[in-house]
N, C-alpha and C positions, 0 to 999 in steps of 0.2 A: 894766415896761411894754414895754420894747423886746424882752425875751426872749419875752413872751407874743405880741407881734406876729410875731416870727420863727417861733414854734411854729405859729401859725395859718397863716402863709404857706407853711410847709414840712411838710405832713402826711406826705409820704413819708419824710422824715428822722426825723420823730417815731416812725413805726412801726418804722424800723430801730433807733432808739435804744431803744425799749421792748423790742424783740426781744433786743438785746444785753444789756439789763438782766435780762431773764428768764433768759437762759442763764447769766449771771453768778450770779444767785441760785440757780439749780439746781445749778451747780457748787459754790458755797459750801455749799449744803445737803448735797450728797453728801459733800463733804469733812468737814463737821461731823459728819455721821452716822458716817462712817468713823472719825474721830478719837474721837468719843464712845464708839463701841463698843469700840475698843482701850483707851481710858482706863478705861472701866468694867470691862472684862475684867481689866486689870492690877490695878485696885484690889480687885476681888472675889476675885482669886486670893490676896491677902494678908489679906483681911478678910471674914468671913462675916456676912451680914445675916439676922436672924431671919426665919423663914418668914412669920409673921403680923404683921410690923412694918408701920406705916403706909406706909412707902416702897414695900414690895413690893406692897401692895394698890393703891397709886396707879399703880405701873408696870403691873400687871395690868389695871387699868381703862383705862389709856391704850392698851395693846395690844388690848384688846377693842374699842375704838372707833376703831382705826386706819383702818378702811375706810369710816368715815362722813363723810370729808371733812377739810378743814383744821381748824385750831384755831378753836374757837368759845368761847362763854361757859363751857360745861361744861369744855372743855379748860383754859381759863385758871384756872377754880376748882380743877381737879385739880392744876394746876401750883403754885398757891399752897399747896395742902395738902402737896404733896411738899416744897416749900421749907421749909414750917414743920416738917415731920417731920425734914428734914435738919438744920435749925438747932437743933431740940430734942434731937437725938441727942448725948449727951455723949461718945460714942465717936468722933465725927467729929473729925479732927485737922487737916484742911486744907481751905482753900476751893477748891482744885483738884478735890477729890472732888465737891463740890457742883456745880461747873461741869460736870464730866463727866456727872453724873447728870441735870442739867437739859438738857444737850445730847442725852442719850439719850432723855429723856422727850419733848422737844418736836421736836427736829430729827432725831435719829438714828432713832427709831422711826417717826415719821409719814412723814418724807421717804424714808428708806431703804426702808421697807416699800412705800411707794407706787411707788418706782422698780422694786423687784423684782416687784411685782404687774403693772406695765405690761409688763415684759419677758416675764413668764409668759403674759400674755394675748396678746401678739404672737406668741409661739411657738405657742400653742394655735390662733390664727387661721391661722397658716401651715400647721400640720399638721391643720387641721380635717377635711379629707376623709378622711385616713387614720384619724383618731380616730373619725369617724362610722362608717366601714366596720368598724373593729375593734369598736366598740360593738355594731353590728348582728350581727356574727359572734358576739360573746359572748352576746348575747340569744338568737340562734338556737341556740347550743350549750346554753344553760341550758334553753331550751324543749324541745330534744330530750332532754336528760337527765331533765327532769321528765315528759316524755311519750314513752314508748318507742315505737319504730316498730310499725305494725300487723303482726300475725301472723295468718296464715290457717291454720286447723286442718282436718285431714281429716274431722273429725267433722261439718263442715258438709254434706258429701255424704250422710252418714247421716241428718241432720236433714231434708234435702230429700227423700230417698227415702221416709222415713216419711210426710211430709206428702203426697207424690204418691200413695203407695199408699192412704192413707186417703181422699183425694179420689176416686181410682179406685173404691174399694169403695162409697162413698156414692152415686155416680151409677150404678154397677152395680145397686144395690138399687133406685134410683128407676126405672130403665128396664128392670128385669129381665123384665117381662111385655110390653114393647112389641113384641117379635118373636114372641110367642106369644099373640095376643089371642084366638084361637079356643079354645085350651085353658083359658085363664083364665075366659072366659065360660062354658064348659061345666062347669067345676068349681064356680064360685061364683055364676054367674048375674049377674055384674056387668060393667060396661064397664071395661076396663083403664085407659082414660083417666081415670076417676074416681080410681083409686088414685094416678096420677101427679099429678092436681090436688091431692089431699090432701097429698101430699108437698111440692109447691111452695108451697102456702099456709102449711103449717107451717114451712117453711124461711124464708119471709118474716118471720113473727112471731119466729122464733128470732134473726133478724138484729138485732132491737132489744135483746136482752139480751147478745148476744155481746161487743160492745165493753166493756161494764161489767165482765164477768167477766174478760176478758183484761187490762184495766187494773188490776183488783184482785188477781188471782192470778198474773199473769205469763203465760208462754208454755207451760211444760211441764205444769203441773197441769191447765189447761183442755183441752189437746189430748189428754193421756192419758185424762182422764175422758171426753171425747167419744168416744175410740176404744173405751173400755169400754162406754159407752152404746150405741154402734152395734153392738157385738157382742151385747149383751143384746137389742136390737131384732131382730137377725138370728135369734137363738135363738127369739124369739117367732114370727117368720115361718115358720120351718122346723119347729119342734117338736123333739123329741128325735131325734137322728140314729139311724138304723137301728132305729127303733121301729115301722116300718110304712111303707106307701106313701101314707097319707093325710096331707094337710096340716091344720094347725089350722083353727079356724073363721075366718070372714071378719073378725069383730071383732078377734080376736087378731092376725091378719095386718095389719090396719089399724093397730092399736096399735104393733106392732113397726116398721111403716113410719114412723109419726110419730116414734118415738124416733130412728130414723136421720136423719130430716129435721131434728130438733133438733140433732143432732150435726154435720150437714154444714157450717153456717156457720163452725165452728171450723177447718175444713180449707180453705174457700174464701176466707175473709176475712183469714187470717193470712200468706199468702205474702209480701206486701211487708214485713211486720214480721220474718219469718224472714230475708229477704234482707238487710235493714238490720242485723240482729243478728249474722249469721254470715258474710256474703259481702262481698267487696271491692266498691268502687263500679263497677269494670269487669266485675262478674259478676252484678249485681243484676237487670238486665232478663232475662237468660237464666234465672236461678234462679226468678224470679217467673213467667216463661212456663211453665217445667216444672211448677211447683206449681199454677198456675191452670188450665192446659189439660190436665193429666193426667186430669182427670175425663172428658175426651172419650174417652180410652182405655177408661174404664169403660163409656161408652155404646156404643163399638164392640164391647167384649166382651159386652155385653148382647145385641146383635144377633146376634153369631156364636154364642156359647155358648147363648143362649136359643133361638135357632132350631134348634140342633142337639140340645139336650137336652129342651126343653119341649114335645115333641109329645104327651105324655100326662101324666096326673096323677102317675104314678110317676116319670116323667122330670122333671116340675116339682119334685117332692119332692127328688130327687137334686140338681137344680140349686140349690135353696135351701139344702140341707145343705152343698154345696160352698162357697157364699158364706159360710155361717155359720162353717165351720171356718177359712176363710181370714181372715175378720175377727177371729176369736178369736186366731189366731196373731199377726197384726199388732198387736193390742191388747196382748197379753202382751209382745211384743218392744219396743213403745214404752214400756211401763212400766219396762223395764230399761235401754234404750239411749237414749231420747230425753232431751235435756238442755235446760236453761233458756237458758243463754248461754255463750259461750266464756270462757276465763280472762281474755283481754284483748280489747278491742274491735277490729273489723277496719278501722276508719276513724276519722278525726278527728271526723267528725260524730257518730258513735256514742259516742265518748269524751266529747264535749261534753254529750250527752244523759245519760250516766251521771253526770257531774259535777253536772249540774243536778238529777238525782234525789237524789243524796247530800246536796246542799246545800239541797234543797227549794226550788230556784229562788230563792235569797236573794242579796242584795247586788248586785254589779255584773253578774253573769251573768243574774240575773233582769231587771235593767233592760235589758240588751242584747237578751235573747230576747223579752221582752214588748213592748219598744219597736219591734221589727221588724215584727210583724204582729199584728193583732187576734186572729187565730185562735190564737195561742200562749197566750192567756189562759185556755185550757181548764182547768177544775178537776177533780179526781178525782171530786167528787160530782155533776158535771154529768150529766144524763140524755142518752141517745143522741139523741133529737129535738133537744135544744138544741145538742149538739155537731155534729149533721148540718147544722143551720141555719147554724152558725158557719162550717162548711166551704163550704157553698154560697155564702155571702156573701163568701168570701175571694177576692180578685182572682186570676185565673188558674186557678181550679179548675173552672169550668163547661165550658170547651172540652175538656179531657181527659175529663170526665164524659160529655159528649155523644158523643165518639168511642167511649168504652167501651160506653155503652148501645147505640149503633148497631151495634157489632160483635156484642155478645151477642144483640141482637134479630134481626139478619140470620141468624146461625148457627142460632138456635133456630127461626126461621120456615122457613128452608131445610130444616133437619132434620125439621120437622114435616110438610112437604109434599114431601119428597124422593121417596118411593115413587111418588106420583102423577106427578111430573114425569119420573121415570125410566121409568115405564110408558108415558107419552105419547111418550117418545123411543125406545121399542122394547124396553125391558127387561121381559120377561114372566116370567122365572124368579125365584121368591122368593129363592133363594140368591144370585143375581146382584145383586138389590136389596140384600140384607143385606151382601154383600161391598163393594158400592159405598158403602153407608152407613158401614161400618167404615173404608174408605179415606178418606172425608170426615173422620171424627173423627181419624184418625191424621195426616192432612194438617194439621189444626189444631195438633197437638202439634209436628210437625216444623217447620212454618213458624214457630211461636213460638220454638223453640230457635234456628233459624238467624237469623231477623231480630232476635230479642232479643240474640243475641251480636253482631250487627252494630251495634245501637244502643249496646251496652256499649262498643264501641270508638270510635265516632264521635260519640256523644251527640246525634245528629240525630233527636230525637224527632218534631219537626214534619214534616220532609220524608219520613221513612219512613212515618209515619202517613198522609200525603197520598197517597203512592204506593200504599200498601196499600188505601186506600179506593177509589182510582181503579181499581185492578186488580179489586177486588171488584165494582165497578159493572159492569165489562165482563163478568165471569163471570155475574153475575145476569142481565144482558141476554141473553147467549147461552143460558143455561139456560132462560130464559122463552120462547124461540122454539119453537113447537110442532113445526115441521118439521125440527128440528136432528137430524143423524145421531147414532147411538149413541156413537161415539167422541168426537165434539165435545161431547156432553152430559156424558160422563164427565170430560173434561178441564176443562170449565167448572165442574163440581161440585168437583173437586179444587182448582181455582184459587181458588174461593170459600173453601174451608177453609184453604188455604195463606196467603191474604192477609187474610182477615177475622179469623181466630183470633188472629194476633199483635197486632192492634190492642188487645186487652184488656190483656195484660201490659205492653205498651209504655206505654200511657196510665195504667195503674196506677202505674208508676214515675214517669211525668211528673207525675201529681197529687201524689205524695209529694215530688217535688223542688220544685214551685212553691209548695207550702204548708208547707215545712219551717219550724219543727220540729213540726208537728202529728203526731198519732198515726197511724202507718201503718195500723194495724188498723182504726181508725175510718174512714179514707179508703176502704179496700177494702170495708168493710161498707156504706158509702153507695153505692159504685159497684155492688156486687152487688145491693143492695136495689132501686136504680133500674132496673138492667138486668132483673131478674126481673119487676118490676112492669110495665115497658113491654112485655116479651115476653108476659106473661100477657094484657095488653090487646090486643096487636097480633095474636096468633094468631087469635082469633075474627074480628077485622076483616079479616085477610087471607083467612080462610076464606070470608067473605061476598064479598070483592072477587074471589076466584078464579072466581066464576061470570060475571064480566063479561069480554067479549072486545073487543079493539080491534085493528082491521086495520092492518097496516103498509103505508104508502104505497109503491106500486111493486112489491109482492110479494104472494104468496099467504099468507104467514105472518101471525100475529097474536100479540099479547101479552095476557095476562090481567091483571086488575086488581091481583092481589097482587104481580106483578112490577113494575108501574108504581109501586105504593106503596113497595116496597123501593128502587126507583131514585130516587124523590123523597127518601126519607130519606137515602140515600147522597150525593145531590147537596148537600143541606143540610149534612151533616156535612163534606163535602169543602171547602165554601166557608167553614166556620167558622174563626175566627182562633184557632189553637192556638199557645200561647206556646212559646218556646224555654226550656229549663231552663238559664238562665244566671244569672250574678250580677246582670245588669241587671234580671231579673224578681224575683230574690230574693237580696239581698246576703248572706244567711246560708248559701247553698249552699257546702258544703265537700266535700273529697274524703273 
């Protein structure tokens, strides 16, 4: 009773006494383990124990459970089994051997292993940072070994050249008679605008089937087949070369034009897919700009070559034959040199897509890709309208689509009414108007290459788009003023081409980035389809609005209704919220 009273009255001494006892037990345990190990080793050196004996099984079982804590009921039961096995062993000759074995089983193994485990954990904690760094380095090295660094092949420029030439030829065919309306009307008795309308509407319907064909057959087969189809259409338009000065009938020419219109979406909708398949991330905007805008060079060539060669029916025949021979040569060359994809992907994102295709989007990769965006759940059997609706409802897709449609609508409307505006500014010679129109189309291509390369370096899709739309707005305003001098009107026209044209490829790449990993070809098909539809609807509206005049306050000049309509569209596009292509908008964006 006195001892208990002293214990209760001295809690500090009690804690010290318990701590000393704990250290004493630990020291005794370590010594027992050390002695047991030496005793057991000495005994086993003189005596072999059968491998399948009960004692070995008991020791193995004790070793297996050495990390589960101290001695419990199961350990006690194992200890009794080992004692029984030792006692029943007729070859055992000394009780010291049993003592050593017991010490090894209970104290030596459990306590010594626990002591070594604690030291090992302490050492791991002390070297934790170094170990983590080394582990990350090993993981990075393993990843690099399994994923070779991207390689860029010179063949990518050949691929881009073919796609650009095919786009050039398709629009050269579309606008081949735009510069020679009088000759066309004299030969066929038809309005040349009707032929262009047939081409555009056929192009719109072909956009519905193009994504399915590209997704089913890849890149090479559809583009080469479209090139051959365009060559066949050109042969129908021109007839047999050197067979006379007469053109085929109007129905045959229309049929050939429709074949070229069916082939054109395969050249206009595939530039983002070609860029992602062949080009590095810092080259994609530039390559897309070249492929998308090179059709403007075809329009410029139509104005220059058509105006120079299409003054008579014989000249129009020669003009069509030249287009036919050029399209045949390009189609034959594409059959030989155009390839499907490079031997190795040019970027990590393209590698991820290839792995997804090979594994059919199964397992963890499928969960990661499908869990990122709803749009990534597209199935190969989905129709184009369903896929287009999925893209439209994808967050971040509508602003780039609006900018793309604004760009293509403004350039088409300005091109349609360019001759009237230049004539009002004092351009009376037809050749001057044609050269100015060619300069407008070339400015679109050059601006796309320069600003596309700029975006490749800084990735500032939003800011570059805003500045381009703002500069286009100023150019449209200046070109719409009736009393503008000739030089100022020409500068305004070239400024519109230089800044409005690049908006298309820049926002095509932006749409691909913010909707990754959606199909690049389907994205461009949706953008081209919407742009052509809006342009087709906007041209007659602007034609009606051009008859309306609005005086400028404080001056004698005035603006027409078509200019005000374009200005309103540009203001709406400039104030729209275009997202940045960053990992905040899409966590799956990779280089």
